[in-house]
PAZADO-173984 format. One line per 5 residues: number of its first residue (from 0); their letters; for each residue x, y, z of C-alpha. Coordinates in steps of 0.5 Angstrom, whole numbers, padded with zeros to 4 digits, always signed. Layout:
REM PAZADO-173984
NUM> A> X Y Z ~ ...
//
This chain:
REM PAZADO-173984
0> MKKIT> +0265 +0184 +0252 ~ +0269 +0189 +0257 ~ +0274 +0190 +0251 ~ +0268 +0192 +0246 ~ +0265 +0196 +0252
5> SKIIL> +0272 +0200 +0253 ~ +0273 +0201 +0245 ~ +0266 +0204 +0245 ~ +0267 +0208 +0250 ~ +0274 +0210 +0247
10> LLIFL> +0270 +0212 +0241 ~ +0265 +0216 +0244 ~ +0270 +0220 +0249 ~ +0274 +0223 +0244 ~ +0270 +0230 +0244
15> FNTNS> +0274 +0232 +0250 ~ +0281 +0230 +0248 ~ +0282 +0231 +0240 ~ +0288 +0235 +0238 ~ +0287 +0234 +0231
20> IFASG> +0287 +0240 +0226 ~ +0284 +0237 +0219 ~ +0278 +0232 +0218 ~ +0275 +0229 +0212 ~ +0268 +0229 +0212
25> AEGTE> +0263 +0224 +0209 ~ +0263 +0228 +0202 ~ +0271 +0228 +0202 ~ +0272 +0235 +0203 ~ +0277 +0237 +0208
30> HVLPN> +0274 +0241 +0214 ~ +0278 +0244 +0220 ~ +0276 +0241 +0226 ~ +0271 +0245 +0231 ~ +0273 +0246 +0238
35> PFMVL> +0270 +0240 +0242 ~ +0267 +0245 +0247 ~ +0262 +0247 +0241 ~ +0258 +0241 +0242 ~ +0255 +0244 +0248
40> PFAIL> +0250 +0248 +0244 ~ +0247 +0241 +0242 ~ +0248 +0238 +0249 ~ +0244 +0244 +0252 ~ +0239 +0243 +0247
45> LLMIA> +0238 +0236 +0248 ~ +0238 +0237 +0256 ~ +0232 +0243 +0255 ~ +0228 +0238 +0250 ~ +0228 +0233 +0256
50> TGPLF> +0227 +0237 +0262 ~ +0223 +0243 +0259 ~ +0216 +0240 +0258 ~ +0217 +0237 +0265 ~ +0220 +0242 +0270
55> YHHFW> +0218 +0249 +0266 ~ +0213 +0247 +0262 ~ +0210 +0254 +0260 ~ +0216 +0257 +0259 ~ +0218 +0251 +0254
60> ERNYP> +0211 +0251 +0251 ~ +0212 +0259 +0249 ~ +0219 +0259 +0247 ~ +0222 +0253 +0245 ~ +0222 +0256 +0238
65> KVSIL> +0227 +0261 +0240 ~ +0231 +0257 +0244 ~ +0232 +0252 +0238 ~ +0234 +0257 +0233 ~ +0238 +0261 +0238
70> LGSIT> +0243 +0255 +0240 ~ +0243 +0253 +0233 ~ +0245 +0260 +0231 ~ +0251 +0260 +0236 ~ +0254 +0254 +0232
75> VLYYL> +0252 +0257 +0225 ~ +0256 +0264 +0227 ~ +0262 +0260 +0229 ~ +0262 +0256 +0223 ~ +0261 +0262 +0219
80> IWLND> +0266 +0267 +0223 ~ +0271 +0263 +0226 ~ +0272 +0257 +0221 ~ +0270 +0260 +0215 ~ +0266 +0254 +0213
85> THSLL> +0260 +0255 +0209 ~ +0260 +0248 +0206 ~ +0258 +0244 +0212 ~ +0253 +0249 +0213 ~ +0250 +0249 +0206
90> HTAHE> +0251 +0241 +0207 ~ +0247 +0241 +0213 ~ +0242 +0246 +0210 ~ +0240 +0241 +0205 ~ +0239 +0235 +0209
95> YISFI> +0235 +0239 +0214 ~ +0230 +0242 +0208 ~ +0230 +0235 +0205 ~ +0228 +0232 +0212 ~ +0223 +0237 +0213
100> ALLSS> +0220 +0237 +0206 ~ +0219 +0229 +0206 ~ +0216 +0229 +0213 ~ +0211 +0235 +0212 ~ +0209 +0232 +0205
105> LFVAT> +0207 +0226 +0208 ~ +0204 +0229 +0214 ~ +0199 +0233 +0210 ~ +0198 +0228 +0205 ~ +0196 +0223 +0210
110> GGILI> +0192 +0228 +0214 ~ +0187 +0228 +0208 ~ +0186 +0220 +0209 ~ +0181 +0218 +0214 ~ +0181 +0210 +0216
115> KVDRK> +0176 +0208 +0221 ~ +0176 +0201 +0224 ~ +0169 +0199 +0227 ~ +0172 +0193 +0231 ~ +0173 +0192 +0239
120> ATPLL> +0180 +0194 +0241 ~ +0183 +0187 +0243 ~ +0191 +0186 +0244 ~ +0191 +0181 +0238 ~ +0188 +0187 +0233
125> NVIIL> +0193 +0192 +0236 ~ +0198 +0187 +0234 ~ +0196 +0186 +0227 ~ +0195 +0194 +0226 ~ +0203 +0195 +0229
130> LFGSV> +0205 +0189 +0224 ~ +0201 +0192 +0218 ~ +0204 +0199 +0220 ~ +0211 +0196 +0220 ~ +0211 +0192 +0213
135> IANII> +0208 +0198 +0210 ~ +0213 +0203 +0213 ~ +0218 +0200 +0208 ~ +0213 +0202 +0202 ~ +0211 +0209 +0204
140> GTTGA> +0217 +0210 +0209 ~ +0216 +0210 +0217 ~ +0214 +0217 +0217 ~ +0208 +0216 +0212 ~ +0206 +0209 +0216
145> SMLLI> +0206 +0213 +0222 ~ +0202 +0219 +0220 ~ +0197 +0214 +0216 ~ +0196 +0210 +0222 ~ +0197 +0213 +0229
150> RPFIK> +0190 +0217 +0229 ~ +0186 +0211 +0227 ~ +0190 +0207 +0232 ~ +0188 +0212 +0238 ~ +0181 +0212 +0236
155> INKDR> +0180 +0204 +0236 ~ +0183 +0204 +0243 ~ +0180 +0210 +0245 ~ +0176 +0207 +0251 ~ +0183 +0204 +0253
160> IKPYH> +0189 +0208 +0251 ~ +0195 +0208 +0255 ~ +0202 +0211 +0254 ~ +0205 +0204 +0252 ~ +0200 +0204 +0246
165> IIFFI> +0204 +0210 +0243 ~ +0211 +0208 +0245 ~ +0210 +0201 +0242 ~ +0207 +0204 +0236 ~ +0214 +0209 +0236
170> FSVSN> +0218 +0202 +0237 ~ +0215 +0198 +0231 ~ +0212 +0203 +0226 ~ +0216 +0209 +0227 ~ +0223 +0206 +0227
175> IGGAL> +0224 +0198 +0227 ~ +0219 +0197 +0221 ~ +0222 +0201 +0216 ~ +0229 +0197 +0216 ~ +0228 +0193 +0209
180> TPIGD> +0228 +0198 +0204 ~ +0232 +0205 +0202 ~ +0225 +0208 +0202 ~ +0223 +0205 +0209 ~ +0228 +0210 +0213
185> PPLFL> +0233 +0216 +0211 ~ +0240 +0212 +0213 ~ +0238 +0207 +0208 ~ +0236 +0211 +0203 ~ +0243 +0215 +0203
190> GFLRG> +0246 +0208 +0203 ~ +0242 +0207 +0196 ~ +0245 +0213 +0194 ~ +0252 +0211 +0195 ~ +0252 +0205 +0191
195> IDFFW> +0248 +0200 +0195 ~ +0243 +0195 +0191 ~ +0236 +0197 +0193 ~ +0234 +0190 +0195 ~ +0241 +0189 +0199
200> FFGHI> +0238 +0191 +0205 ~ +0232 +0186 +0205 ~ +0236 +0180 +0203 ~ +0241 +0182 +0209 ~ +0236 +0185 +0214
205> WYVWF> +0230 +0181 +0214 ~ +0232 +0175 +0218 ~ +0234 +0180 +0224 ~ +0228 +0184 +0223 ~ +0223 +0179 +0223
210> PTLIV> +0225 +0176 +0230 ~ +0226 +0182 +0233 ~ +0219 +0185 +0231 ~ +0216 +0179 +0233 ~ +0219 +0179 +0240
215> LLVVF> +0217 +0186 +0240 ~ +0210 +0185 +0239 ~ +0209 +0179 +0243 ~ +0212 +0183 +0249 ~ +0206 +0188 +0247
220> YIVDS> +0201 +0183 +0247 ~ +0203 +0181 +0254 ~ +0203 +0188 +0256 ~ +0196 +0190 +0253 ~ +0193 +0183 +0255
225> FNKEG> +0193 +0186 +0262 ~ +0189 +0192 +0260 ~ +0182 +0191 +0262 ~ +0179 +0198 +0261 ~ +0173 +0199 +0256
230> EKESV> +0171 +0191 +0256 ~ +0165 +0192 +0261 ~ +0162 +0197 +0256 ~ +0156 +0194 +0251 ~ +0158 +0197 +0245
235> NFSNK> +0155 +0193 +0238 ~ +0161 +0194 +0233 ~ +0160 +0193 +0225 ~ +0167 +0190 +0224 ~ +0167 +0195 +0218
240> IEFKG> +0173 +0198 +0215 ~ +0172 +0205 +0212 ~ +0177 +0208 +0208 ~ +0176 +0216 +0205 ~ +0181 +0220 +0202
245> TKNLL> +0183 +0216 +0196 ~ +0185 +0222 +0192 ~ +0191 +0223 +0197 ~ +0194 +0216 +0195 ~ +0196 +0220 +0189
250> YLLII> +0200 +0225 +0193 ~ +0203 +0219 +0197 ~ +0205 +0216 +0190 ~ +0208 +0223 +0188 ~ +0212 +0224 +0194
255> LISVF> +0215 +0217 +0193 ~ +0217 +0218 +0186 ~ +0220 +0224 +0188 ~ +0225 +0221 +0193 ~ +0228 +0218 +0187
260> LDPGI> +0229 +0225 +0183 ~ +0236 +0226 +0185 ~ +0242 +0227 +0181 ~ +0246 +0222 +0184 ~ +0241 +0217 +0182
265> LSWVP> +0238 +0220 +0175 ~ +0243 +0224 +0171 ~ +0238 +0228 +0168 ~ +0235 +0231 +0174 ~ +0238 +0238 +0174
270> NFSPL> +0243 +0240 +0180 ~ +0241 +0246 +0183 ~ +0248 +0247 +0187 ~ +0250 +0251 +0191 ~ +0242 +0252 +0193
275> PFGIR> +0240 +0247 +0199 ~ +0235 +0244 +0195 ~ +0233 +0241 +0189 ~ +0227 +0238 +0184 ~ +0225 +0233 +0190
280> EIIMF> +0224 +0238 +0195 ~ +0220 +0243 +0191 ~ +0215 +0237 +0189 ~ +0215 +0235 +0196 ~ +0213 +0242 +0198
285> SVVIL> +0208 +0243 +0193 ~ +0205 +0237 +0195 ~ +0204 +0240 +0202 ~ +0200 +0246 +0199 ~ +0196 +0242 +0194
290> SYKTA> +0194 +0236 +0198 ~ +0192 +0241 +0204 ~ +0188 +0246 +0199 ~ +0184 +0240 +0196 ~ +0183 +0236 +0202
295> DKKIL> +0176 +0234 +0204 ~ +0175 +0239 +0210 ~ +0171 +0234 +0214 ~ +0176 +0229 +0213 ~ +0181 +0234 +0216
300> EANEF> +0176 +0235 +0222 ~ +0175 +0228 +0223 ~ +0183 +0227 +0224 ~ +0183 +0233 +0228 ~ +0188 +0235 +0223
305> NFEPI> +0193 +0242 +0225 ~ +0200 +0244 +0223 ~ +0202 +0244 +0230 ~ +0206 +0237 +0230 ~ +0210 +0239 +0224
310> REVAF> +0211 +0246 +0227 ~ +0214 +0243 +0233 ~ +0218 +0238 +0229 ~ +0221 +0244 +0224 ~ +0223 +0248 +0230
315> LFVGI> +0226 +0243 +0234 ~ +0230 +0240 +0229 ~ +0233 +0246 +0225 ~ +0236 +0247 +0232 ~ +0238 +0240 +0232
320> FASMI> +0241 +0240 +0225 ~ +0245 +0246 +0226 ~ +0248 +0245 +0233 ~ +0250 +0237 +0232 ~ +0255 +0239 +0226
325> PALQL> +0261 +0239 +0231 ~ +0259 +0233 +0234 ~ +0258 +0229 +0227 ~ +0265 +0232 +0224 ~ +0269 +0230 +0231
330> IAYEA> +0265 +0223 +0230 ~ +0267 +0222 +0223 ~ +0274 +0224 +0224 ~ +0275 +0219 +0230 ~ +0271 +0214 +0227
335> KVYGQ> +0277 +0214 +0221 ~ +0282 +0214 +0226 ~ +0280 +0208 +0230 ~ +0277 +0205 +0224 ~ +0282 +0199 +0224
340> QLTPG> +0280 +0197 +0231 ~ +0273 +0197 +0230 ~ +0269 +0190 +0229 ~ +0262 +0189 +0226 ~ +0260 +0189 +0234
345> IFYWA> +0263 +0196 +0236 ~ +0260 +0199 +0229 ~ +0253 +0196 +0232 ~ +0254 +0199 +0238 ~ +0257 +0206 +0236
350> TGILS> +0252 +0207 +0231 ~ +0246 +0205 +0235 ~ +0248 +0209 +0241 ~ +0249 +0216 +0237 ~ +0243 +0214 +0233
355> AFLDN> +0239 +0215 +0239 ~ +0241 +0222 +0240 ~ +0244 +0225 +0234 ~ +0240 +0224 +0227 ~ +0241 +0217 +0225
360> APTFL> +0242 +0219 +0217 ~ +0249 +0223 +0218 ~ +0251 +0218 +0223 ~ +0250 +0212 +0219 ~ +0254 +0215 +0213
365> NFLSA> +0260 +0217 +0218 ~ +0260 +0210 +0220 ~ +0259 +0207 +0213 ~ +0265 +0212 +0211 ~ +0269 +0209 +0217
370> SLGKY> +0268 +0202 +0215 ~ +0270 +0203 +0208 ~ +0276 +0206 +0210 ~ +0278 +0200 +0214 ~ +0279 +0196 +0207
375> AYDVN> +0281 +0202 +0203 ~ +0275 +0204 +0200 ~ +0272 +0210 +0198 ~ +0265 +0212 +0200 ~ +0264 +0217 +0195
380> IKTQV> +0266 +0212 +0189 ~ +0259 +0208 +0188 ~ +0263 +0202 +0185 ~ +0267 +0201 +0191 ~ +0261 +0202 +0196
385> HEFSE> +0257 +0196 +0192 ~ +0264 +0192 +0192 ~ +0264 +0193 +0200 ~ +0257 +0191 +0201 ~ +0258 +0184 +0197
390> LYPFY> +0265 +0183 +0201 ~ +0264 +0185 +0208 ~ +0256 +0185 +0209 ~ +0257 +0184 +0216 ~ +0259 +0191 +0217
395> LQAIS> +0254 +0194 +0213 ~ +0249 +0190 +0216 ~ +0251 +0192 +0223 ~ +0251 +0200 +0221 ~ +0244 +0199 +0218
400> IAAVF> +0240 +0195 +0223 ~ +0243 +0200 +0229 ~ +0242 +0206 +0225 ~ +0234 +0204 +0224 ~ +0233 +0200 +0230
405> FGAMT> +0236 +0205 +0236 ~ +0232 +0211 +0233 ~ +0227 +0208 +0237 ~ +0231 +0209 +0244 ~ +0229 +0217 +0244
410> YIGNG> +0224 +0222 +0242 ~ +0229 +0225 +0238 ~ +0232 +0219 +0235 ~ +0228 +0219 +0229 ~ +0223 +0225 +0226
415> PNFMV> +0217 +0221 +0226 ~ +0217 +0220 +0234 ~ +0216 +0227 +0235 ~ +0211 +0227 +0231 ~ +0207 +0221 +0234
420> KAISE> +0208 +0224 +0241 ~ +0205 +0231 +0239 ~ +0199 +0228 +0235 ~ +0198 +0223 +0241 ~ +0199 +0229 +0246
425> RSGIK> +0194 +0233 +0242 ~ +0189 +0227 +0243 ~ +0189 +0228 +0250 ~ +0194 +0222 +0252 ~ +0199 +0224 +0257
430> MPSFF> +0206 +0222 +0254 ~ +0212 +0220 +0258 ~ +0218 +0226 +0258 ~ +0224 +0225 +0255 ~ +0227 +0221 +0261
435> GYLIK> +0221 +0217 +0262 ~ +0221 +0215 +0255 ~ +0228 +0213 +0256 ~ +0228 +0210 +0263 ~ +0221 +0207 +0263
440> YSVPI> +0220 +0204 +0256 ~ +0226 +0204 +0251 ~ +0232 +0202 +0256 ~ +0228 +0196 +0260 ~ +0224 +0194 +0253
445> LLPIF> +0229 +0195 +0247 ~ +0236 +0195 +0250 ~ +0235 +0187 +0252 ~ +0233 +0186 +0245 ~ +0238 +0189 +0242
450> IILYF> +0243 +0186 +0247 ~ +0241 +0179 +0245 ~ +0241 +0181 +0238 ~ +0248 +0183 +0239 ~ +0250 +0176 +0242
455> IVYYG> +0247 +0172 +0237 ~ +0249 +0176 +0230 ~ +0255 +0180 +0232 ~ +0259 +0177 +0238 ~ +0266 +0174 +0236
460> KV> +0265 +0177 +0228 ~ +0271 +0181 +0226
//
């Protein structure tokens, strides 16, 4: 374990000791390596996201869009003026637009769906909801499942709601649940685009996913069993489940179909390059407008729907996506340098740790590229990626599981996390701060599970 820890540390501290000039990115394009100190805007933004709501709430509430854009602009100007690298900026712009198009379309489409469950809130009912959400996350994505279920989940538990309810919802529905299909989480979709079979993830991940999820839900059931609030109230429940806004299911279907409208999957789909968007994003933004304009206003009112949660995500993540470019490029370079020394276990921890604080999709792609390079495969050649997935499944499995699972470690680990937090806070739930989430919940609950998973699945594997 000490040897593995030392290698992970070696991989993660490269930011301050690399002297290399050129690095090949995940797209196979050479880039001049950025100065390691250009990681500072990203670090400062993460620090302010963590401390702002806690120590200077009013300033942060008013100015977080300006702060995010300012810090992101520093990186953008550095790449434009000093590195003369427009390719990296266009690539990141495309990733961001795809990211926000998917999140906003799912957010608005599910906002027009009302689910009412008139049953008494119990630990068992909550477990069933979390399990159901985790399963459907593989069909409509972690974002779709989160936006569809978070409001009814809060309303069912209105008399006994606590922050831990939301935290476990984020753990299961918003992250770990979506590990079985490329639709479930963006990192897996990137793998699918690169040549991994659609059902590869289910076949190689379900036997890790299922026990991990069951352990997590058992822990939740035990914690929730101690919550006795609301039990004394004598309320008659009809035990009915009401579902309104069925027309929005069509919008969800359109979003899911549009996910596959990519030139990398279907050759007849037009490529708008160098524009940082395509048919997929145009369709998704159209769904945002149409689903909102045609939504039942009573349903929107019942869901207390407003655009503030997606606005917060859009502003914060534009800064995150821009300012993390140097960190991702440096990580990609060092991962390739140390590729021959990295085992599945080290890939698991390195991908996981970085996925908790960086966007897990490009982190997945960088470590996928490094693992392929270890065996002289090219991430840009689909047949080689497919062959690698069949011959060396442990590497791909470790990277995939870590990218999805560890996204639950922080609020910024995955897009739905922040949206669920914002919706919960606007429902009157006092959510923990960035550090509170990390220290009180993800480290004591998730980290031991992930450590056990490592020893069972990856320890000793080469």
